[in-house]
N, C-alpha and C positions, 0 to 999 in steps of 0.2 A: 431414426439413427444416425442419419447424415450431421445431425448436431453434434452430437456426441463426439463423432470423429474430429469435427473442428475445434472441440474444446480440447480433445485431448494432443490434438496438435499443437495449440497455442498455450496450453495452461499446464505444468506442473505440477505436481505436490511432491515434495522428496523428503521425507526422514532426515534431520539432519541440517537440512539444507533453508535457507531464511526462519528456523524453527518449524519447519512444517506448513509452511502457509501456503495457500495458492500464490503459484508465479509466473511471471511468461516465460513460455519456454527457451531455456538456452541463455535465461538470464536473472540477478538475483532480483530484478524488481517484482514485487511481488502485487497483487493484485490488489491489496491494502493500499499498498502506496499511488498506484493510481487512479482509486477513487478517491482518498484524498488531494491529490493535484486536482482530478477536474470538479469533484462536489465541494469541497472546502475554497480551494486556492482560484478554480473558474478558469482553469487555463483546459484548453480545446483538445480533443482528442488531438487534432495536428500539432497543435503546440508539442504536448505530451510525446508525441512519436520523434518529433525535430530531437526535442531537446538531450532525449534520452537513448536514442539511436534504435527507435523502434519502429516498426513497420507498424501502419494505420490498422491493418486487420488483429494486428496484436492490441493493438489500444482496445480496440470497440470489443474484442472478443474477452478481454480481462474486465471491462465493465459489462458487458452479457454475462456473465460467469457470476460476476460482481449482484445484480440485479435476479440471481436464481438462489442466490445464497446471501440475501441482505441482512439476515437478521443474524446470522454467522459473523459474517466480518463487521456488520456496525459493532456486535457486540467486544470483537479483538480491538477493533479499533479503541472503543471504551473503555479494556483493559488498559491498555497501551498508556492512555490519556491520564488512568489513575495512576499507573507505574513511575510517570515522569512529574506529576504532580508530585507524589509520594519523595520521591529521589529529588525534588526542588526543596521538601520543607525540612530534611536532613540533613543537605548539603547547602550553607545559607554560599550566597553570594559574595565574591572576596569584592568586588567592585560597588556594592551596597556596602559593606562593611566599609571600605574606604572612604565612601562618600559622607555615610554618617559617623563617622570617626574623627 
């Protein structure tokens, strides 16, 4: 039960804030953000904490939350990636248009 209390202190889920995604308590930084920075971009927990003004414990708790909810968060990341890809298809780059023209 002590583990849940730690997560509750560091991770919040609030409808209407960050789309209801789990986030670092008191911040708009989502668990998903931290996962992308750590897993995809290779930032260390220390680098994330320093760059985004978080406590190191917030970063580690967010990563622990991710590993406990990995499937759900990975699916959210994939859905966001697909959404961005679809937007890019629908909105051609002005720069590419100029370079081609």
